[in-house]
Residue, then its C-alpha position, 0 to 999 in steps of 0.5 A: x542553505x545549499x541545495x542539490x539533486x537527489x542521489x539514487x537512494x535518497x528518494x526511498x529514504x526520504x519517502x520511508x521517513x515521511x510516510x512511517x506513520x500509524x504503521x503499528x496500528x495498521x499491522x495490528x489490524x492485519x494480524x487481527x485479520x490473519x487470526x480471525x478471517x483466514x481458514x489456514x494459519x498465516x505464516x507466509x505473507x506477500x506485501x504487494x507494492x511494498x515500497x520501502x517496507x513499513x508493513x513488511x518489516x513490522x510483520x517480519x519482526x512479528x515472525x512472519x516469513x515475508x515476500x515483497x513485490x514492487x515495480x521500483x528497483x530502487x525501492x527493492x534495493x533500499x528495502x533489501x538493505x533495511x532488511x539486512x541491517x535488521x538481520x532478517x531475510x525476505x524474498x524481494x522481487x521487482x515486478x508488476x502487480x498485474x503479472x507476477x509469479x512467486x517461487x512458492x505460494x503464500x498464506x496471505x497477501x497485503x497491498x497498502x497505501x492505496x497502491x491498487x490506485x495505480x491500476x487505471x482500468x477495471x481490466x488491470x484490476x481484474x488481472x491483478x486480482x487473478x494474479x494475486x489469487x494464483x499466489x495465495x493458498x486456498x483459505x488464505x487472505x488478501x487484505x488491501x486499502x483503497x482511498x475513497x471520496x465521500x463526494x466527487x464535488x469535494x475539492x482536492x484534498x491535501x495533507x501536510x506534516x513533518x518528521x524528524x529522524x536524528x538531524x534530518x528534518x523531512x517536511x511532506x505534503x500530499x494531495x489528491x483528487x486533482x483533475x478528476x475525470x468522472x468517467x474513467x474515475x482517474x485523477x492526479x495525485x501530487x507529493x512534495x518532500x523537502x529534507x534538511x540535513x547538515x545545512x543541505x536541502x533536498x527537494x523531491x516532487x512526484x505526480x502520478x495518476x490514480x483511480x478511484x474504485x467505488x465499493x459496489x464496483x469493487x465487489x462486482x469485480x471481485x466476483x468477476x475475477x473469481x478466486x476470492x470471496x468477499x469477507x468484510x470491509x472496514x473504515x480504516x484499520x478499525x476491526x469494529x468499524x464496518x464500512x456501512x456504518x461510516x458516514x464519511x469514510x475516506x479509506x476502505x480496508x477490504x478483506x478477501x479470502x481465497x476460495 
């Protein structure tokens, strides 16, 4: 079996296939939040760190006017092609989640797949919250998820899975909590994707730093940033599962409302 390096757009394509899991349930939850927690009707939505668009495209399919922001030009180009292939439009912007401007404000913003973890200091997270507050209309919402560690003494966590799309088989593994720094709350994440199609094998590896933010720390930062009021947080994308009632949460999903 031969192998070769990835072309420019291979990695976003493989990432999109590998991580296209449980997104319908997550989008169902987002729509639930839009309908129950906002003080204005949600029509325009910004997907921050939108990546290859698993949430953006599904929300567009449900009639929302979507904007997408991502630091990767490759992701934005790939997503633009996906949107066009579906006969839809979206305002897609290459930009930094701590410093961006939209052409017009939105009624809600989302930031999924623990993408806030790329912000490695409280100062960066504060800049981000202030920036999002400028983009969201009063009464609008900001919904995001954050990875949680039930205990710092846990070993590195890892997940492996495979997905097939036509003749393409993608095997993926993801692990977190490597090289944890308990003072900065920063750790390393690793991702491995292997794709086999028509006898050709492609391998994609990525490692990056991420940062844990604790629930009470996050509440304090939200207050410090101003702009948003805390509405509720959940364990995963379950509208009736409040975070405090969860014994070993791995994911907190936070709902904020623009003041």
